[in-house]
Biotite code that builds the C-alpha atoms (Angstrom):
import biotite.structure as struc

atoms = struc.array([
    struc.Atom([179.748, 122.130, 81.062], chain_id="A", res_id=1, res_name="MET", atom_name="CA", element="C"),
    struc.Atom([182.100, 121.823, 84.084], chain_id="A", res_id=2, res_name="GLN", atom_name="CA", element="C"),
    struc.Atom([181.023, 123.334, 87.333], chain_id="A", res_id=3, res_name="ASP", atom_name="CA", element="C"),
    struc.Atom([183.369, 126.332, 88.141], chain_id="A", res_id=4, res_name="SER", atom_name="CA", element="C"),
    struc.Atom([183.183, 125.504, 91.839], chain_id="A", res_id=5, res_name="ASN", atom_name="CA", element="C"),
    struc.Atom([184.105, 121.934, 92.610], chain_id="A", res_id=6, res_name="PRO", atom_name="CA", element="C"),
    struc.Atom([182.511, 120.513, 95.646], chain_id="A", res_id=7, res_name="PRO", atom_name="CA", element="C"),
    struc.Atom([184.270, 121.088, 99.013], chain_id="A", res_id=8, res_name="LYS", atom_name="CA", element="C"),
    struc.Atom([184.131, 119.021, 102.095], chain_id="A", res_id=9, res_name="THR", atom_name="CA", element="C"),
    struc.Atom([184.610, 120.194, 105.636], chain_id="A", res_id=10, res_name="ALA", atom_name="CA", element="C"),
    struc.Atom([186.783, 117.876, 107.722], chain_id="A", res_id=11, res_name="ILE", atom_name="CA", element="C"),
    struc.Atom([186.747, 118.345, 111.506], chain_id="A", res_id=12, res_name="VAL", atom_name="CA", element="C"),
    struc.Atom([190.209, 118.648, 112.801], chain_id="A", res_id=13, res_name="ASP", atom_name="CA", element="C"),
    struc.Atom([190.869, 119.888, 116.288], chain_id="A", res_id=14, res_name="THR", atom_name="CA", element="C"),
    struc.Atom([194.559, 120.532, 115.534], chain_id="A", res_id=15, res_name="ARG", atom_name="CA", element="C"),
    struc.Atom([193.732, 123.606, 113.452], chain_id="A", res_id=16, res_name="VAL", atom_name="CA", element="C"),
    struc.Atom([192.588, 126.931, 114.879], chain_id="A", res_id=17, res_name="PRO", atom_name="CA", element="C"),
    struc.Atom([189.076, 126.923, 113.248], chain_id="A", res_id=18, res_name="LEU", atom_name="CA", element="C"),
    struc.Atom([188.461, 123.295, 114.242], chain_id="A", res_id=19, res_name="GLY", atom_name="CA", element="C"),
    struc.Atom([187.774, 122.241, 110.540], chain_id="A", res_id=20, res_name="TYR", atom_name="CA", element="C"),
    struc.Atom([189.464, 122.226, 107.192], chain_id="A", res_id=21, res_name="VAL", atom_name="CA", element="C"),
    struc.Atom([187.887, 122.412, 103.691], chain_id="A", res_id=22, res_name="TYR", atom_name="CA", element="C"),
    struc.Atom([189.169, 120.146, 100.944], chain_id="A", res_id=23, res_name="VAL", atom_name="CA", element="C"),
    struc.Atom([188.434, 120.178, 97.233], chain_id="A", res_id=24, res_name="ASP", atom_name="CA", element="C"),
    struc.Atom([186.972, 116.654, 97.186], chain_id="A", res_id=25, res_name="LEU", atom_name="CA", element="C"),
    struc.Atom([183.479, 115.125, 97.379], chain_id="A", res_id=26, res_name="PRO", atom_name="CA", element="C"),
    struc.Atom([182.483, 113.307, 100.570], chain_id="A", res_id=27, res_name="VAL", atom_name="CA", element="C"),
    struc.Atom([182.803, 109.818, 99.079], chain_id="A", res_id=28, res_name="ASP", atom_name="CA", element="C"),
    struc.Atom([186.424, 110.479, 98.176], chain_id="A", res_id=29, res_name="GLU", atom_name="CA", element="C"),
    struc.Atom([187.248, 111.882, 101.585], chain_id="A", res_id=30, res_name="VAL", atom_name="CA", element="C"),
    struc.Atom([185.658, 108.860, 103.251], chain_id="A", res_id=31, res_name="LEU", atom_name="CA", element="C"),
    struc.Atom([187.534, 106.458, 100.942], chain_id="A", res_id=32, res_name="GLU", atom_name="CA", element="C"),
    struc.Atom([190.796, 108.283, 101.794], chain_id="A", res_id=33, res_name="ALA", atom_name="CA", element="C"),
    struc.Atom([190.065, 107.962, 105.440], chain_id="A", res_id=34, res_name="CYS", atom_name="CA", element="C"),
    struc.Atom([189.430, 104.233, 105.113], chain_id="A", res_id=35, res_name="ARG", atom_name="CA", element="C"),
    struc.Atom([192.742, 103.776, 103.178], chain_id="A", res_id=36, res_name="MET", atom_name="CA", element="C"),
    struc.Atom([194.564, 105.742, 105.938], chain_id="A", res_id=37, res_name="TYR", atom_name="CA", element="C"),
    struc.Atom([193.099, 103.564, 108.761], chain_id="A", res_id=38, res_name="ILE", atom_name="CA", element="C"),
    struc.Atom([193.952, 100.299, 106.819], chain_id="A", res_id=39, res_name="ASN", atom_name="CA", element="C"),
    struc.Atom([197.535, 101.562, 106.173], chain_id="A", res_id=40, res_name="ASN", atom_name="CA", element="C"),
    struc.Atom([197.836, 102.514, 109.809], chain_id="A", res_id=41, res_name="LYS", atom_name="CA", element="C"),
    struc.Atom([196.738, 99.021, 110.943], chain_id="A", res_id=42, res_name="LYS", atom_name="CA", element="C"),
    struc.Atom([199.159, 97.443, 108.482], chain_id="A", res_id=43, res_name="PHE", atom_name="CA", element="C"),
    struc.Atom([202.062, 99.697, 109.676], chain_id="A", res_id=44, res_name="ASP", atom_name="CA", element="C"),
    struc.Atom([201.323, 98.712, 113.228], chain_id="A", res_id=45, res_name="ASN", atom_name="CA", element="C"),
    struc.Atom([201.327, 95.008, 112.424], chain_id="A", res_id=46, res_name="ALA", atom_name="CA", element="C"),
    struc.Atom([204.700, 95.345, 110.728], chain_id="A", res_id=47, res_name="LEU", atom_name="CA", element="C"),
    struc.Atom([206.062, 97.322, 113.654], chain_id="A", res_id=48, res_name="ASP", atom_name="CA", element="C"),
    struc.Atom([204.964, 94.548, 116.035], chain_id="A", res_id=49, res_name="ALA", atom_name="CA", element="C"),
    struc.Atom([207.130, 92.061, 114.062], chain_id="A", res_id=50, res_name="VAL", atom_name="CA", element="C"),
    struc.Atom([210.169, 94.051, 112.969], chain_id="A", res_id=51, res_name="TYR", atom_name="CA", element="C"),
    struc.Atom([210.438, 96.468, 115.934], chain_id="A", res_id=52, res_name="ASP", atom_name="CA", element="C"),
    struc.Atom([210.051, 93.615, 118.277], chain_id="A", res_id=53, res_name="GLY", atom_name="CA", element="C"),
    struc.Atom([213.711, 92.409, 117.661], chain_id="A", res_id=54, res_name="GLY", atom_name="CA", element="C"),
    struc.Atom([212.521, 89.303, 115.793], chain_id="A", res_id=55, res_name="HIS", atom_name="CA", element="C"),
    struc.Atom([214.660, 90.124, 112.796], chain_id="A", res_id=56, res_name="ILE", atom_name="CA", element="C"),
    struc.Atom([218.358, 90.590, 113.719], chain_id="A", res_id=57, res_name="GLU", atom_name="CA", element="C"),
    struc.Atom([219.675, 91.631, 110.297], chain_id="A", res_id=58, res_name="SER", atom_name="CA", element="C"),
    struc.Atom([218.305, 92.815, 106.904], chain_id="A", res_id=59, res_name="TRP", atom_name="CA", element="C"),
    struc.Atom([219.799, 89.751, 105.252], chain_id="A", res_id=60, res_name="ASP", atom_name="CA", element="C"),
    struc.Atom([218.952, 87.089, 107.835], chain_id="A", res_id=61, res_name="TYR", atom_name="CA", element="C"),
    struc.Atom([217.758, 84.921, 104.946], chain_id="A", res_id=62, res_name="TRP", atom_name="CA", element="C"),
    struc.Atom([220.992, 85.131, 102.930], chain_id="A", res_id=63, res_name="SER", atom_name="CA", element="C"),
    struc.Atom([223.130, 82.014, 102.519], chain_id="A", res_id=64, res_name="GLN", atom_name="CA", element="C"),
    struc.Atom([226.415, 83.912, 102.373], chain_id="A", res_id=65, res_name="GLY", atom_name="CA", element="C"),
    struc.Atom([227.959, 87.022, 101.025], chain_id="A", res_id=66, res_name="ASP", atom_name="CA", element="C"),
    struc.Atom([226.658, 88.757, 97.903], chain_id="A", res_id=67, res_name="VAL", atom_name="CA", element="C"),
    struc.Atom([229.184, 88.453, 95.114], chain_id="A", res_id=68, res_name="LYS", atom_name="CA", element="C"),
])
């Protein structure tokens, strides 16, 4: 039999008036989502360091000529 009230997890968030938000996920899933977000953010920052730094002048810098 399924539980009619799935587990909820409170997430502290100072951007919202109450200071916390409830999500319909268990704690381990919330923590995994946070880990994924952190890793994605680190990856995005690493890409920004390369591509926003002006190292790549054109999207097709690798091309040997015009596409036909």
